[in-house]
C-alpha positions, 0 to 999 in steps of 0.5 A, spaced: 280 535 772 276 528 774 277 523 768 274 516 767 274 511 761 270 514 755 270 521 757 269 526 752 273 532 752 271 538 748 277 541 743 273 546 739 269 551 739 269 554 746 264 552 751 258 558 751 260 561 745 256 564 739 255 560 733 252 561 726 252 558 720 255 551 719 260 550 725 265 544 726 265 541 733 271 537 735 272 533 741 277 527 743 275 521 747 280 517 752 278 510 748 280 511 740 275 508 736 269 510 740 263 513 738 260 519 740 253 521 738 251 529 737 244 531 739 240 537 740 233 540 740 231 541 733 224 543 728 220 537 727 213 539 725 210 545 729 214 543 735 221 541 737 224 534 738 231 531 740 234 530 733 241 527 732 246 531 728 251 527 727 254 520 730 262 520 729 267 514 730 273 517 733 280 515 730 286 512 732 288 518 736 281 518 739 279 525 736 273 526 732 269 532 729 263 533 725 259 539 722 253 542 726 248 546 721 246 551 727 242 555 722 237 549 721 236 549 729 232 554 733 235 561 734 238 563 741 241 559 747 241 552 745 244 545 748 248 540 744 249 534 747 255 529 746 254 522 748 258 516 748 254 509 746 256 502 747 261 503 752 262 500 759 262 507 762 257 512 758 259 519 758 255 525 756 257 533 755 252 538 755 255 544 750 252 550 751 252 555 745 248 561 743 246 560 736 246 567 732 243 564 726 237 559 726 230 560 726 226 564 732 222 559 736 217 562 741 222 567 744 219 572 749 213 573 753 209 576 747 209 569 744 205 566 750 198 567 751 195 568 759 196 561 762 190 557 762 189 556 770 190 564 771 184 565 766 180 560 769 181 563 776 179 570 774 186 572 775 190 578 772 197 580 770 200 583 776 208 582 774 212 581 768 219 581 766 221 579 759 228 581 760 229 585 754 232 591 757 239 591 757 240 595 763 238 590 768 235 592 775 239 588 780 242 590 786 244 588 793 243 595 796 239 599 792 232 599 791 232 595 784 227 590 781 231 584 784 235 583 790 241 578 789 241 574 795 236 570 799 232 575 803 232 573 811 239 569 810 241 562 808 245 563 801 246 556 800 250 555 794 257 552 794 259 558 789 257 564 792 251 568 789 255 574 787 252 581 786 251 585 779 256 591 782 261 586 783 267 584 779 264 577 779 257 579 777 254 573 774 248 577 770 248 579 763 243 580 758 243 577 751 238 579 746 231 577 749 234 573 755 237 574 762 243 570 763 245 567 769 252 564 769 256 560 774 263 561 773 269 556 776 274 561 775 270 567 779 267 562 784 261 565 783 253 564 781 247 568 781 240 569 784 234 573 783 229 575 789 223 579 787 223 582 794 229 585 797 233 584 804 228 589 808 222 585 805 220 591 800 219 589 792 214 585 789 209 579 792 202 576 791 197 573 795 193 567 794 189 566 789 195 567 784 199 564 779 207 564 778 211 562 772 218 562 769 220 560 762 228 558 762 233 553 759 238 551 764 245 547 764 246 540 766 254 540 769 255 536 775 252 540 781 249 545 778 242 546 781 237 551 777 231 553 780 224 557 780 221 557 787 217 561 792 217 563 799 212 567 804 214 574 805 215 574 812 221 570 812 225 576 810 225 577 817 230 571 819 230 564 818 227 563 825 220 565 822 214 560 820 214 560 812 212 556 807 216 554 801 214 552 794 219 549 789 216 549 782 222 546 779 229 544 782 233 541 777 240 537 779 245 537 774 249 530 773 253 528 767 251 521 768 246 518 762 243 513 767 241 518 772 234 520 773 236 527 773 237 527 766 230 526 764 226 530 769 226 535 776 223 535 782 217 539 785 217 540 793 213 543 798 216 545 805 213 548 811 219 551 815 218 553 823 211 550 824 212 546 830 216 541 826 219 541 818 214 538 814 213 536 807 207 535 803 211 530 799 219 529 800 220 531 793 216 529 787 220 527 781 217 529 774 219 525 769 219 529 762 220 524 757 212 523 757 210 530 757 209 535 751 215 535 747 219 530 751 225 534 752 228 536 758 230 542 762 237 542 759 235 541 752 229 546 751 226 552 754 220 550 758 215 554 762 214 552 770 208 555 774 204 554 780 197 556 782 195 557 789 188 558 791 185 557 798 184 550 797 189 547 792 196 548 790 197 546 783 204 545 779 204 546 772 209 544 766 208 548 760 201 550 762 199 542 764 198 540 771 203 535 774 202 535 781 197 538 786 196 538 794 192 542 799 194 549 800 198 550 806 196 554 812 201 560 811 200 559 803 193 562 804 194 568 808 201 570 807 204 573 800 209 570 796 215 572 793 219 569 787 226 567 786 230 564 780 237 561 781 243 557 779 246 554 785 252 550 785 254 544 790 249 546 795 247 541 801 253 537 800 251 536 792 258 534 789 260 539 783 265 539 777 265 545 772 272 543 770 270 540 763 267 547 761 269 552 766 262 556 766 255 553 766 249 558 763 242 559 765 238 563 760 231 566 763 226 568 757 221 571 762 217 571 769 210 573 770 205 573 776 198 573 776 193 575 781 186 579 783 
């Protein structure tokens, strides 16, 4: 385990466990007398804001604890942020919990109207998954709703994308959410694709609108994403293809790093004479948008509208980035992928603090003609 001055160590409860009512959160610091602040997305008015649940000064042995009133916070998946302050080396621990108590807040697809950009462009619902069925339709080999690898090859995660049928299965259903778990002990994590290895499955042509709502973990090296590719890529990595990264988020337990406050939107052109991007990676700062809560602090809906003229990316129905639609995007149908990668492309990773990292998907919807 990597250690540093002021590093927070969780003593109880267990990471990613179920909680309800009033829960004692216990921790320790390398430096006695240090202060730890606990924050979580809680109710303020009609919405959510980041609220301070406690501020604790540790004792001579470096230990501290506080009572967390889970029943006063939203029901379901949540993140409790423990952070040090006023120290040379600041530290943050993102503690994922599943709140069995609390008040339901905008759970499931029925709590959301059709996206404004879909309505304005005369699009109708083509695909919807609320993940309420405990019998998940995921497989590597069978004709299920989702394929558990990247079609056309090129699985990119340092933790391999595991299959639903395997002992390292990363997928499960909790109430109305799909959970994708990165597990250090099993060396596994998960990806869903809406088309299978042979190209069959769901895809949609422009004009179309794709969206996905989820809460993702911010452990070091986690790489949650919702992204699209043009369908012919299932034939192999050499095929010309467009890629639209609706959200790429990069976990890093460093309070000074911009990854703590936003995510990236990127558009790629593959095998089209040369690799080009419409933007090398536009950073979307979430602090000045909507609730100001990050992708690891609360559920958000990430979307993209593709027309023959323009491609527009959205955050909670608000446009955040636009670019001219690429040539292949105008003619080839798109499929979507949802994944929790770990440590791909040389990105450093460290899940040793909690051992697991959980991504919770609320729903995915696609609109078209």
